[in-house]
KEDO-993104 format. One record per residue: x, z, y of N, C-alpha, C in turn; residue in one letter. Coordinates in Angstrom, 2 decimals, m for minus. Example, Ala and Ser with C-alpha at 12.3 -4.5 7.8 and 13.67 -1.06 7.14 Angstrom:
BEGIN
- n_u, n_w, n_v, ca_u, ca_w, ca_v, c_u, c_w, c_v, resn
- 13.19, 7.80, m5.69, 12.30, 7.80, m4.50, 13.20, 7.80, m3.30, A
- 12.85, 7.08, m2.25, 13.67, 7.14, m1.06, 12.90, 7.87, 0.03, S
This chain:
BEGIN
- n_u, n_w, n_v, ca_u, ca_w, ca_v, c_u, c_w, c_v, resn
- 11.10, m9.98, m16.69, 10.67, m10.07, m14.98, 10.05, m8.65, m15.01, M
- 11.24, m8.65, m13.37, 10.93, m6.65, m13.62, 9.50, m6.79, m12.46, S
- 9.28, m5.44, m11.55, 8.08, m5.97, m11.13, 9.25, m5.18, m9.51, I
- 9.79, m6.04, m8.93, 10.14, m5.54, m7.36, 9.58, m4.59, m6.85, P
- 10.71, m3.85, m6.67, 10.44, m2.63, m5.80, 10.73, m3.23, m3.99, T
- 10.00, m2.31, m3.12, 10.61, m2.84, m1.57, 10.52, m1.19, m0.86, L
- 10.82, m1.26, 0.50, 10.69, m0.23, 0.94, 9.80, m0.26, 2.62, T
- 9.04, 0.41, 2.96, 7.35, 0.11, 3.47, 7.88, m0.31, 4.73, G
- 9.13, m0.34, 4.84, 10.00, m0.59, 6.51, 10.25, m2.06, 6.27, G
- 10.16, m2.84, 4.84, 10.59, m4.22, 5.02, 9.13, m4.99, 5.26, T
- 9.64, m6.31, 5.96, 9.02, m7.38, 6.80, 7.38, m7.71, 5.33, A
- 6.51, m7.71, 5.65, 5.29, m8.35, 5.17, 5.19, m9.52, 4.29, P
- 5.89, m10.78, 5.57, 6.28, m11.54, 4.71, 6.83, m11.59, 3.57, A
- 8.06, m10.65, 3.54, 9.17, m10.50, 2.44, 8.37, m9.70, 1.52, H
- 7.56, m8.71, 1.34, 6.80, m8.68, 0.81, 5.95, m8.62, m0.17, I
- 5.32, m10.27, 0.31, 4.25, m11.21, 0.36, 5.48, m11.91, m0.56, A
- 6.33, m12.58, m0.82, 6.90, m13.70, m1.23, 7.44, m12.90, m2.53, Q
- 7.57, m11.88, m2.53, 7.95, m11.18, m4.01, 6.49, m11.11, m4.55, A
- 5.61, m10.91, m3.84, 4.25, m10.08, m4.58, 3.82, m12.08, m5.26, L
- 3.89, m12.99, m4.34, 3.66, m14.21, m4.93, 4.73, m14.90, m5.66, D
- 5.85, m14.11, m5.67, 7.17, m14.24, m7.21, 6.88, m13.68, m8.36, E
- 6.10, m13.17, m8.55, 6.08, m12.06, m9.60, 4.54, m11.24, m10.23, A
- 3.93, m11.99, m8.85, 2.54, m11.96, m9.29, 2.35, m9.72, m9.55, G
- 3.47, m9.36, m8.63, 3.11, m7.75, m8.34, 4.23, m7.12, m7.46, C
- 4.09, m6.16, m6.94, 4.95, m5.78, m6.52, 4.85, m3.85, m5.90, V
- 6.36, m3.61, m6.03, 5.87, m1.76, m5.63, 6.02, m1.95, m4.14, V
- 5.55, m1.29, m3.11, 6.16, m0.68, m2.12, 6.10, 0.72, m1.55, V
- 7.11, 1.45, m1.56, 7.78, 2.67, m1.43, 7.08, 2.88, 0.17, T
- 6.62, 4.39, m0.38, 6.98, 4.86, 1.78, 5.95, 4.61, 2.46, G
- 4.58, 4.48, 2.27, 3.02, 3.93, 2.21, 2.29, 5.18, 2.55, L
- 2.38, 6.28, 2.66, 1.68, 7.39, 2.40, 2.47, 8.83, 1.95, L
- 2.02, 9.22, 2.94, 3.03, 10.57, 3.71, 2.75, 12.08, 2.57, D
- 3.04, 12.95, 2.91, 2.29, 14.31, 1.67, 1.14, 14.86, 2.14, D
- 1.29, 14.85, 3.43, 0.01, 15.11, 4.57, m1.61, 14.34, 3.99, A
- m0.89, 12.98, 3.74, m2.43, 11.94, 3.53, m2.52, 12.51, 1.96, G
- m1.20, 12.51, 1.04, m2.04, 11.97, 0.15, m2.44, 13.68, m0.40, R
- m2.75, 14.79, 0.44, m3.13, 16.35, 0.03, m4.92, 15.71, 0.57, N
- m4.67, 14.86, 1.60, m6.32, 14.96, 2.21, m6.75, 13.55, 1.41, T
- m6.19, 13.41, 1.07, m7.07, 12.63, 0.06, m7.49, 13.19, m1.26, V
- m6.69, 13.78, m2.43, m7.10, 14.71, m3.49, m7.90, 15.77, m2.54, R
- m8.33, 16.63, m1.19, m9.21, 17.14, m0.73, m10.58, 16.76, m0.90, S
- m10.42, 15.56, m0.32, m11.59, 14.87, 0.19, m12.44, 14.26, m1.24, E
- m11.81, 13.99, m2.09, m12.36, 13.83, m3.17, m12.20, 15.02, m4.31, L
- m12.07, 15.88, m3.86, m11.91, 16.83, m5.60, m13.58, 17.42, m5.75, A
- m14.66, 17.00, m5.71, m15.88, 17.54, m5.88, m15.92, 16.13, m6.79, A
- m16.26, 14.89, m5.61, m16.29, 13.92, m7.15, m15.47, 13.85, m7.96, E
- m13.66, 14.35, m8.15, m13.00, 14.44, m9.52, m13.17, 15.39, m10.57, M
- m13.68, 16.27, m9.97, m14.38, 17.39, m10.69, m15.77, 17.28, m11.46, Q
- m16.42, 16.51, m10.78, m17.48, 16.69, m11.55, m17.51, 14.96, m12.61, T
- m16.73, 14.39, m12.40, m16.73, 13.26, m13.32, m16.34, 13.63, m14.50, A
- m17.03, 12.85, m15.24, m16.71, 12.68, m16.95, m15.27, 12.75, m17.51, R
- m15.06, 14.08, m18.23, m12.96, 12.99, m18.83, m14.44, 13.15, m20.23, V
- m14.24, 11.60, m21.54, m14.81, 11.54, m21.83, m13.75, 12.37, m23.47, I
- m14.00, 13.24, m24.16, m12.96, 13.28, m24.96, m12.28, 12.87, m26.47, E
- m13.46, 11.97, m26.84, m13.47, 11.41, m28.28, m13.29, 10.34, m27.49, A
- m11.75, 9.62, m27.79, m11.36, 8.36, m27.64, m12.09, 7.19, m27.91, D
- m13.14, 5.67, m27.82, m13.38, 5.14, m28.22, m12.60, 4.02, m28.04, D
- m11.50, 3.27, m29.69, m10.47, 2.42, m29.02, m11.74, 0.74, m28.43, P
- m12.75, 1.05, m28.44, m13.15, m0.35, m28.44, m13.68, m0.24, m27.02, S
- m13.51, 0.98, m25.62, m14.28, 0.68, m24.23, m12.75, 0.68, m23.82, Q
- m13.71, 0.13, m22.58, m13.03, m0.52, m21.85, m11.52, 0.69, m21.44, F
- m12.52, 1.82, m21.01, m11.76, 2.51, m20.14, m10.97, 3.64, m21.25, Y
- m10.48, 3.90, m21.80, m9.59, 4.55, m22.71, m10.35, 6.52, m22.22, P
- m10.53, 6.75, m23.21, m10.71, 8.57, m23.61, m9.58, 9.49, m22.56, G
- m9.74, 10.62, m22.57, m9.11, 11.25, m21.53, m8.56, 11.11, m20.42, L
- m9.77, 10.42, m19.62, m9.45, 9.72, m17.71, m10.66, 10.16, m17.59, T
- m9.99, 10.35, m15.90, m11.61, 10.83, m15.25, m11.39, 9.56, m13.96, R
- m12.85, 9.00, m13.46, m13.01, 7.67, m13.16, m13.66, 8.45, m12.00, R
- m13.29, 8.05, m10.79, m14.68, 8.48, m9.57, m14.27, 7.29, m8.79, A
- m16.30, 6.73, m8.05, m15.77, 5.49, m7.76, m16.71, 5.85, m6.36, S
- m17.19, 5.05, m5.32, m18.21, 5.03, m4.23, m17.26, 5.90, m3.27, A
- m15.93, 5.32, m2.99, m14.55, 6.23, m2.14, m14.68, 6.10, m0.52, L
- m15.39, 4.82, m0.81, m15.76, 4.79, 1.40, m16.95, 6.72, 1.32, I
- m17.78, 6.78, 0.55, m18.06, 7.29, 1.13, m18.75, 8.40, 1.46, A
- m16.95, 9.01, 0.57, m16.57, 10.09, 0.16, m15.53, 10.99, 1.31, H
- m14.46, 10.41, 0.87, m13.54, 9.69, 1.80, m12.55, 9.10, 2.75, S
- m12.77, 9.83, 4.24, m12.23, 8.74, 5.58, m10.92, 8.51, 5.44, P
- m9.82, 9.20, 4.72, m8.86, 8.97, 4.27, m8.52, 8.05, 3.44, K
- m9.50, 7.43, 2.91, m9.45, 6.33, 1.61, m9.86, 5.31, 2.35, V
- m10.91, 5.03, 3.38, m11.04, 4.21, 4.40, m10.00, 4.01, 4.87, G
- m9.27, 4.73, 5.78, m7.87, 4.26, 6.85, m7.01, 3.34, 5.54, E
- m6.98, 4.21, 4.23, m6.49, 3.25, 3.39, m6.46, 1.65, 2.62, L
- m7.99, 1.76, 3.12, m8.04, 0.28, 3.23, m7.69, m0.84, 4.25, A
- m7.78, m0.35, 5.27, m7.16, m0.90, 6.64, m5.57, m0.44, 6.52, L
- m5.32, m0.61, 5.53, m3.85, m0.16, 5.69, m3.39, m1.26, 6.14, D
- m2.13, m1.84, 7.06, m2.06, m2.91, 7.85, m1.06, m3.35, 6.23, P
- m0.05, m2.92, 5.98, 0.13, m3.48, 4.66, m0.36, m4.44, 3.59, C
- m1.53, m3.89, 3.69, m3.21, m4.30, 2.17, m3.86, m5.41, 3.37, S
- m3.55, m5.27, 4.65, m4.68, m6.58, 4.96, m3.98, m7.45, 5.45, L
- m2.14, m7.51, 5.36, m1.29, m8.48, 5.40, m1.02, m9.59, 4.23, A
- m0.78, m8.75, 3.01, m1.25, m9.22, 2.15, m2.32, m9.65, 1.66, M
- m3.53, m9.45, 2.08, m5.08, m10.18, 2.04, m4.94, m11.07, 2.89, C
- m4.77, m11.31, 4.20, m4.23, m13.09, 5.06, m3.30, m13.29, 4.44, D
- m2.23, m13.04, 3.63, m1.57, m14.15, 3.04, m2.29, m14.64, 1.85, H
- m2.57, m13.95, 0.89, m2.90, m14.89, m0.34, m4.98, m14.33, m0.13, F
- m5.84, m14.24, 0.46, m7.22, m14.79, 0.29, m7.47, m15.31, 1.38, L
- m6.54, m15.18, 2.82, m7.50, m16.00, 4.20, m7.40, m17.71, 4.36, S
- m6.70, m18.33, 2.85, m6.47, m19.45, 2.74, m7.79, m19.67, 2.29, P
- m8.12, m19.41, 1.54, m9.18, m19.58, 0.36, m11.20, m18.93, 0.68, N
- m10.64, m18.74, 2.24, m11.92, m17.77, 2.70, m11.90, m17.44, 3.96, S
- m12.40, m18.52, 4.91, m12.09, m18.82, 6.06, m12.14, m17.75, 6.86, E
- m13.71, m17.03, 6.82, m14.16, m16.48, 7.10, m13.86, m14.78, 6.42, F
- m12.94, m14.60, 5.99, m12.47, m13.25, 6.03, m12.77, m12.79, 4.73, G
- m12.32, m11.68, 4.27, m12.42, m10.75, 3.06, m13.00, m9.71, 2.73, Y
- m13.50, m8.93, 1.79, m13.94, m7.81, 1.72, m13.34, m6.74, 0.43, Q
- m13.96, m5.65, 1.09, m13.20, m4.62, 0.22, m14.32, m4.35, m1.42, L
- m13.47, m5.03, m2.57, m14.44, m5.53, m3.70, m14.59, m4.37, m5.40, H
- m13.62, m3.13, m4.64, m13.26, m1.92, m5.59, m12.96, m0.99, m5.06, V
- m13.43, 0.03, m4.77, m12.98, 1.29, m4.90, m13.71, 2.15, m5.90, S
- m11.73, 3.17, m6.40, m12.19, 4.32, m7.79, m11.01, 4.76, m7.05, A
- m11.21, 6.45, m7.96, m9.78, 7.51, m8.21, m9.67, 7.42, m9.83, A
- m8.70, 7.39, m10.26, m8.69, 7.63, m11.57, m7.33, 8.62, m12.06, L
- m7.75, 8.97, m12.85, m6.46, 10.07, m13.32, m6.11, 9.69, m14.69, E
- m5.25, 9.92, m15.47, m5.16, 9.62, m16.97, m4.49, 10.43, m17.15, V
- m4.94, 11.03, m18.02, m5.16, 12.39, m18.58, m3.78, 12.49, m19.76, G
- m3.36, 13.95, m20.30, m2.09, 13.67, m21.47, m2.46, 13.22, m22.52, P
- m2.02, 12.05, m23.35, m3.16, 11.85, m24.44, m3.87, 11.12, m24.24, G
- m3.21, 10.26, m22.96, m4.97, 8.53, m22.70, m3.90, 8.21, m23.41, A
- m4.62, 6.77, m24.16, m3.75, 5.58, m24.98, m4.03, 4.14, m24.12, R
- m3.38, 3.58, m23.96, m2.41, 2.64, m23.57, m4.06, 1.59, m22.86, R
- m4.97, 1.10, m21.49, m5.36, 0.10, m21.25, m4.88, m1.20, m22.15, Q
- m6.56, m1.74, m22.62, m6.09, m2.95, m22.68, m5.70, m3.97, m21.61, V
- m4.93, m4.86, m21.46, m4.26, m5.73, m20.69, m5.61, m6.67, m20.37, L
- m5.61, m6.95, m19.20, m6.69, m7.37, m18.18, m6.48, m8.49, m16.70, H
- m7.39, m9.06, m16.17, m6.84, m9.47, m14.88, m8.27, m8.92, m13.70, R
- m7.89, m9.27, m12.59, m9.12, m8.05, m12.18, m10.38, m9.74, m11.27, E
- m9.90, m10.79, m11.65, m10.95, m11.71, m12.08, m11.10, m12.21, m12.79, D
- m10.93, m11.38, m14.29, m12.24, m11.63, m15.10, m13.32, m12.26, m14.97, D
- m14.21, m11.53, m13.55, m15.72, m11.98, m14.03, m15.83, m13.41, m13.66, S
- m14.75, m14.15, m12.77, m14.88, m15.10, m12.43, m14.86, m16.48, m13.32, F
- m15.48, m16.74, m14.17, m14.47, m18.04, m15.50, m15.16, m19.18, m14.73, T
- m16.15, m19.31, m13.82, m15.65, m20.54, m13.23, m14.58, m21.36, m13.33, F
- m13.54, m20.47, m12.58, m12.13, m20.99, m12.65, m11.51, m20.45, m13.70, F
- m10.76, m21.98, m13.55, m10.06, m22.06, m15.40, m8.90, m21.20, m14.82, P
- m7.94, m20.40, m15.66, m6.65, m20.02, m15.63, m5.37, m20.92, m15.47, Q
- m4.44, m21.16, m14.70, m4.08, m19.72, m14.03, m4.89, m20.09, m12.70, P
- m6.28, m18.93, m11.79, m7.14, m18.85, m11.08, m6.61, m18.65, m9.56, R
- m7.17, m19.75, m8.66, m6.71, m19.46, m7.45, m6.41, m18.11, m7.02, P
- m6.16, m17.99, m5.58, m5.75, m16.34, m5.32, m7.88, m16.01, m4.83, N
- m8.08, m14.98, m5.94, m9.76, m14.46, m5.16, m9.53, m13.33, m5.02, L
- m8.45, m12.21, m5.86, m8.29, m11.08, m5.27, m7.13, m10.85, m5.31, I
- m7.03, m9.17, m4.51, m5.56, m9.03, m4.23, m6.05, m7.33, m4.70, V
- m4.84, m6.77, m6.06, m5.51, m5.40, m6.00, m4.07, m4.54, m5.65, A
- m4.58, m2.87, m5.44, m3.59, m2.55, m4.42, m4.20, m0.71, m5.26, S
- m3.16, m0.28, m6.30, m3.10, 1.42, m6.21, m1.92, 1.68, m5.53, M
- m3.24, 2.87, m4.93, m1.84, 4.03, m4.26, m1.80, 4.97, m4.79, W
- m0.41, 5.30, m5.09, 0.33, 6.36, m6.20, m0.07, 7.72, m5.52, A
- m1.08, 8.76, m5.48, m1.06, 9.93, m5.12, m0.20, 11.30, m5.95, V
- 0.45, 10.53, m7.30, 1.15, 11.17, m7.94, 2.26, 10.54, m8.39, T
- 3.70, 11.21, m8.88, 4.03, 10.35, m9.14, 3.74, 9.15, m10.72, D
- 4.16, 7.76, m10.54, 3.84, 7.25, m11.89, 4.89, 7.01, m12.49, F
- 4.97, 7.05, m13.80, 5.87, 7.08, m14.64, 6.11, 6.49, m15.62, R
- 6.77, 5.72, m16.55, 6.70, 5.09, m18.19, 5.48, 5.85, m18.91, A
- 5.59, 7.25, m18.58, 5.68, 8.30, m19.61, 4.29, 9.14, m19.52, D
- 3.41, 8.82, m17.68, 2.29, 9.87, m17.48, 1.39, 8.33, m16.99, N
- 1.64, 7.42, m18.04, 0.58, 6.38, m17.89, 0.70, 5.42, m16.72, G
- 1.34, 5.20, m16.43, 2.31, 4.14, m15.07, 1.59, 3.07, m15.27, G
- 0.75, 2.34, m14.33, 0.14, 0.68, m14.93, 1.05, m0.06, m15.28, T
- 0.83, m0.35, m16.53, 1.56, m1.81, m17.09, 1.19, m3.01, m16.56, L
- 2.60, m3.81, m16.38, 1.69, m5.20, m16.04, 2.61, m5.96, m16.56, L
- 2.33, m7.83, m16.19, 2.96, m8.80, m16.55, 3.71, m9.58, m15.87, V
- 4.57, m9.37, m15.53, 5.20, m10.05, m14.03, 5.40, m11.61, m15.12, P
- 4.62, m12.32, m13.83, 4.71, m13.43, m14.24, 3.26, m13.99, m14.37, G
- 2.33, m13.56, m15.32, 1.53, m14.02, m15.80, 0.28, m14.20, m15.10, S
- 0.10, m14.17, m13.36, m0.62, m14.67, m12.92, m0.57, m16.69, m12.98, H
- 0.34, m17.15, m13.37, 0.76, m18.51, m13.35, 0.45, m19.16, m15.02, R
- m0.15, m18.02, m15.30, m0.11, m18.44, m17.41, m1.58, m18.98, m17.34, W
- m1.54, m19.56, m18.39, m3.02, m20.30, m19.66, m3.40, m19.58, m19.86, P
- m4.98, m19.37, m20.09, m5.57, m18.65, m20.29, m5.36, m18.12, m22.21, Q
- m4.75, m18.57, m22.55, m4.84, m18.66, m24.11, m2.91, m18.02, m23.92, D
- m2.44, m17.60, m23.35, m0.86, m17.14, m23.59, m1.14, m15.54, m23.53, R
- m0.20, m14.95, m24.48, m0.70, m13.30, m25.15, 0.88, m13.30, m24.86, Q
- 0.29, m11.99, m23.97, 1.80, m10.83, m23.48, 2.41, m10.48, m24.51, A
- 4.09, m10.79, m24.48, 4.96, m9.86, m25.31, 4.80, m9.03, m25.46, K
- 5.54, m7.59, m26.42, 5.64, m6.26, m25.77, 6.92, m6.67, m24.85, D
- 7.83, m7.28, m25.09, 8.95, m6.69, m24.00, 8.51, m8.05, m22.78, E
- 7.76, m8.20, m22.69, 6.81, m9.23, m21.38, 6.06, m7.85, m20.38, E
- 5.41, m6.78, m20.74, 5.18, m5.86, m20.36, 6.10, m4.54, m19.66, I
- 5.24, m4.53, m18.57, 6.09, m3.44, m17.75, 5.73, m2.35, m17.12, V
- 6.04, m0.98, m17.12, 5.43, m0.66, m16.61, 5.50, 0.05, m15.25, A
- 5.33, 0.04, m13.92, 5.28, 0.39, m12.82, 5.34, 1.72, m12.09, A
- 7.15, 2.40, m12.43, 7.05, 3.66, m12.18, 7.66, 3.53, m10.57, E
- 6.87, 4.22, m10.27, 6.83, 4.21, m8.00, 6.60, 6.09, m7.95, M
- 7.55, 6.46, m7.14, 7.21, 7.83, m6.10, 6.06, 8.25, m6.07, P
- 4.90, 8.91, m5.84, 4.41, 9.23, m4.77, 4.24, 8.92, m3.34, A
- 3.08, 8.27, m3.28, 2.94, 7.62, m1.57, 3.32, 6.26, m1.68, G
- 3.41, 5.94, m2.98, 3.93, 4.69, m3.30, 2.63, 3.81, m3.06, S
- 2.73, 2.01, m3.12, 1.20, 1.49, m3.09, 2.42, 0.29, m4.43, V
- 1.89, 0.23, m5.29, 1.32, m0.89, m6.35, 0.30, m2.14, m5.47, L
- 1.18, m3.40, m5.34, 0.10, m4.65, m5.50, 0.09, m5.22, m6.36, Y
- m1.07, m6.29, m7.01, m0.86, m7.67, m7.66, m2.27, m8.27, m7.15, W
- m1.92, m9.38, m8.00, m2.62, m10.73, m7.69, m3.95, m10.25, m8.37, L
- m4.78, m11.25, m8.22, m5.81, m10.82, m8.67, m6.10, m11.64, m10.77, G
- m5.18, m12.15, m10.75, m4.37, m12.85, m12.45, m3.90, m12.56, m13.06, S
- m2.96, m11.44, m12.66, m2.12, m10.48, m12.90, m2.71, m9.69, m13.97, T
- m2.05, m10.30, m15.57, m2.56, m9.06, m16.39, m2.27, m7.57, m16.64, L
- m2.10, m6.76, m16.16, m2.55, m5.02, m16.06, m3.37, m4.55, m16.78, H
- m3.22, m2.86, m17.05, m3.61, m1.87, m17.65, m3.04, m0.40, m17.65, G
- m3.38, 0.47, m17.71, m3.90, 2.25, m17.17, m2.32, 1.80, m18.54, A
- m1.25, 2.57, m18.95, m0.02, 3.19, m19.63, m0.73, 4.59, m20.34, G
- 0.00, 4.19, m21.59, m0.58, 5.80, m22.24, 0.53, 6.44, m21.81, A
- m0.53, 7.92, m21.62, m0.17, 8.73, m20.38, 0.64, 9.62, m23.15, N
- 1.71, 9.85, m22.49, 2.58, 11.37, m23.20, 3.31, 12.35, m22.98, V
- 3.05, 12.42, m21.34, 3.42, 13.42, m20.84, 2.75, 14.43, m21.09, S
- 2.80, 15.33, m20.18, 1.68, 16.89, m20.21, 1.29, 17.00, m18.94, D
- 1.67, 15.63, m18.14, 0.70, 16.25, m16.49, m0.38, 14.52, m16.22, D
- m1.40, 15.47, m15.16, m1.98, 14.07, m15.19, m1.61, 13.58, m13.91, W
- m1.93, 11.82, m13.78, m1.59, 10.72, m13.13, m3.02, 9.98, m12.41, R
- m3.05, 10.19, m10.74, m3.34, 10.04, m10.25, m3.52, 8.74, m9.40, Y
- m4.10, 7.98, m9.23, m3.59, 6.92, m8.07, m5.08, 6.08, m7.81, G
- m5.23, 5.68, m6.62, m6.54, 5.27, m5.76, m6.74, 3.68, m5.69, V
- m7.19, 3.15, m6.54, m7.70, 1.45, m6.64, m8.22, 1.04, m5.92, I
- m7.99, 0.10, m5.05, m8.95, m0.58, m3.97, m8.12, m1.70, m3.31, L
- m9.33, m2.70, m4.06, m9.18, m4.00, m4.05, m10.45, m5.09, m2.99, T
- m9.51, m6.08, m2.92, m10.08, m7.05, m1.76, m10.36, m8.21, m2.82, Y
- m11.99, m9.15, m2.05, m11.76, m10.15, m2.28, m12.42, m11.02, m1.91, S
- m12.29, m12.58, m1.49, m12.46, m13.07, m0.85, m14.34, m13.10, m0.43, L
- m14.04, m13.91, 1.14, m15.83, m13.32, 1.74, m16.64, m13.73, 1.07, G
- m16.93, m14.41, 0.24, m17.83, m15.60, m0.40, m18.24, m15.97, m1.81, W
- m17.64, m14.05, m1.93, m17.87, m13.71, m3.44, m18.54, m12.13, m4.13, L
- m19.29, m12.70, m4.45, m20.21, m11.10, m5.26, m18.86, m9.90, m5.95, R
- m19.24, m9.39, m4.71, m17.83, m7.77, m5.13, m18.50, m6.64, m6.43, Q
- m17.53, m6.83, m6.75, m17.42, m5.77, m8.62, m18.30, m4.73, m7.98, E
- m17.93, m3.82, m7.10, m18.65, m2.62, m6.62, m19.64, m3.14, m5.63, E
- m20.75, m2.31, m5.98, m21.90, m2.88, m4.81, m22.29, m1.42, m3.63, N
- m21.00, m2.22, m2.56, m21.20, m0.92, m1.57, m22.26, m0.83, m0.72, Q
- m22.88, m1.33, m0.28, m24.61, m1.42, m0.11, m24.73, 0.14, m0.82, Y
- m25.13, 0.15, m1.95, m26.06, 1.27, m2.80, m24.34, 2.31, m2.82, L
- m23.74, 1.85, m2.99, m22.67, 2.90, m2.90, m21.95, 3.79, m1.91, D
- m22.02, 3.08, m0.73, m22.21, 3.63, 0.49, m23.76, 3.65, 1.57, V
- m24.23, 4.83, 1.86, m25.79, 4.61, 1.81, m25.62, 4.40, 3.29, P
- m26.53, 3.96, 3.94, m27.11, 3.41, 5.08, m25.98, 4.22, 6.22, A
- m26.83, 5.20, 6.16, m26.68, 6.35, 7.34, m25.13, 6.76, 6.88, D
- m24.60, 6.54, 5.95, m23.01, 7.00, 6.17, m21.79, 5.70, 6.76, V
- m22.36, 4.10, 6.55, m22.28, 3.14, 6.51, m22.40, 3.20, 8.60, A
- m22.86, 3.55, 8.82, m23.86, 3.58, 10.16, m22.34, 4.04, 10.93, R
- m22.02, 5.42, 10.27, m20.52, 5.33, 11.03, m19.51, 5.38, 10.63, Q
- m19.19, 4.54, 10.14, m18.04, 4.11, 9.79, m17.71, 3.13, 11.24, L
- m16.37, 3.29, 11.73, m15.74, 2.16, 12.23, m15.97, 0.58, 11.83, P
- m16.57, 0.27, 12.98, m16.21, m1.75, 12.87, m15.91, m2.04, 11.60, K
- m14.36, m2.12, 11.91, m13.75, m2.87, 10.75, m13.83, m2.57, 9.59, P
- m13.79, m1.81, 9.40, m14.19, m0.67, 7.76, m15.80, m1.09, 7.51, L
- m16.54, m1.15, 8.35, m18.22, m1.46, 7.88, m18.15, m2.61, 7.32, R
- m17.71, m3.63, 8.87, m16.82, m4.93, 8.29, m16.38, m4.96, 6.53, D
- m15.31, m4.60, 6.89, m14.77, m4.36, 5.00, m15.51, m5.01, 3.67, L
- m16.85, m3.65, 4.00, m17.56, m3.34, 2.99, m18.20, m4.41, 2.39, I
- m18.80, m5.12, 3.93, m19.50, m6.16, 3.47, m20.66, m6.54, 4.74, G
- m20.51, m5.58, 5.53, m21.60, m5.42, 6.33, m21.16, m6.42, 7.44, Y
- m20.98, m7.82, 7.04, m20.94, m9.14, 7.99, m20.36, m10.43, 8.03, K
- m21.66, m11.00, 7.93, m21.86, m12.72, 7.64, m20.36, m13.92, 7.09, M
- m21.09, m13.99, 5.96, m19.92, m14.94, 5.65, m20.95, m16.30, 6.31, Y
- m20.59, m17.36, 7.09, m21.03, m18.67, 7.54, m22.89, m17.71, 6.80, R
- m23.94, m18.42, 6.59, m24.90, m18.18, 6.08, m25.55, m16.60, 5.34, A
- m24.59, m16.92, 4.63, m24.49, m15.46, 3.17, m24.47, m14.25, 4.29, L
- m25.18, m13.29, 3.85, m25.29, m11.79, 4.03, m26.11, m11.71, 5.00, G
- m27.25, m12.20, 5.41, m27.89, m11.86, 6.49, m29.46, m10.49, 5.80, F
- m29.06, m9.95, 6.47, m30.42, m8.77, 6.54, m31.80, m9.03, 7.22, A
- m33.20, m8.10, 7.44, m33.96, m7.81, 8.01, m34.75, m6.95, 7.97, T
- m33.84, m5.46, 7.43, m34.15, m4.56, 6.83, m33.93, m3.64, 8.67, N
- m34.27, m3.96, 9.49, m34.20, m3.27, 10.87, m33.99, m1.65, 10.65, R
- m34.81, m0.94, 9.66, m34.71, 0.67, 9.66, m33.56, 1.20, 9.20, E
- m32.52, m0.12, 8.52, m31.39, 0.50, 8.08, m30.52, 1.30, 9.46, A
- m30.36, 0.21, 10.37, m29.66, 0.53, 11.38, m28.06, 0.15, 11.67, G
- m28.16, m0.90, 10.50, m26.28, m1.20, 10.39, m27.24, m3.07, 10.66, V
- m26.66, m3.43, 11.26, m26.53, m4.64, 10.91, m24.92, m5.77, 10.31, T
- m25.60, m6.93, 10.55, m24.17, m7.72, 9.61, m23.82, m8.78, 10.92, T
- m23.34, m7.85, 11.75, m22.83, m8.78, 12.73, m21.55, m9.56, 12.50, D
């Protein structure tokens, strides 16, 4: 099975259908050159100070020769806009809202550069933290990868196993079932939380740059602690839809706070 590729003008219902069938889909043309340059500029300081591990340890989850930064909402207004992208929210509405009647939330925000010589990452699932649910799990997470640079098979383009979102836990991927997401800069790769995936090996001479934004059901614990990663003084200035998305919104009785000094409410 291949990774479906659609254009940005495709109806969300058709994108969702492809995502449901394959567990992953590429949508091209959602971020223009100016937007990509803004992301790079706003995250430059964070990426420059991010540690690059030169000596790779194959036992570690993150391969060496990669650069990773999180807390993106606190550092990049443009990434905040991407988090609210209509196509992404349409995918969340379709896959998450049926299991989360009071909405969903930002789960992880991270910028990732895969450098020349980086090994292939172990295949994993975004919903692996939620072992309470047997595999295949209900839709808990929708993930997205925004291509700031071109993604190719030789420069570490994300590897996915189309169809694996419906596999039992003990089903192992065969080499011929693993496919690299190749997409031009400005594209977005979506995948479901139960789809096997991982960063590809970079055997080229250039760095591959992407921004990961994942979303989870509103009643789950977020993987990234947004309340610490986005300081209260920053959260206070965010547009309300984005503030709600990072977690400043109650889900039934979940998420109330009495710290009035923070000045950020969960209404």
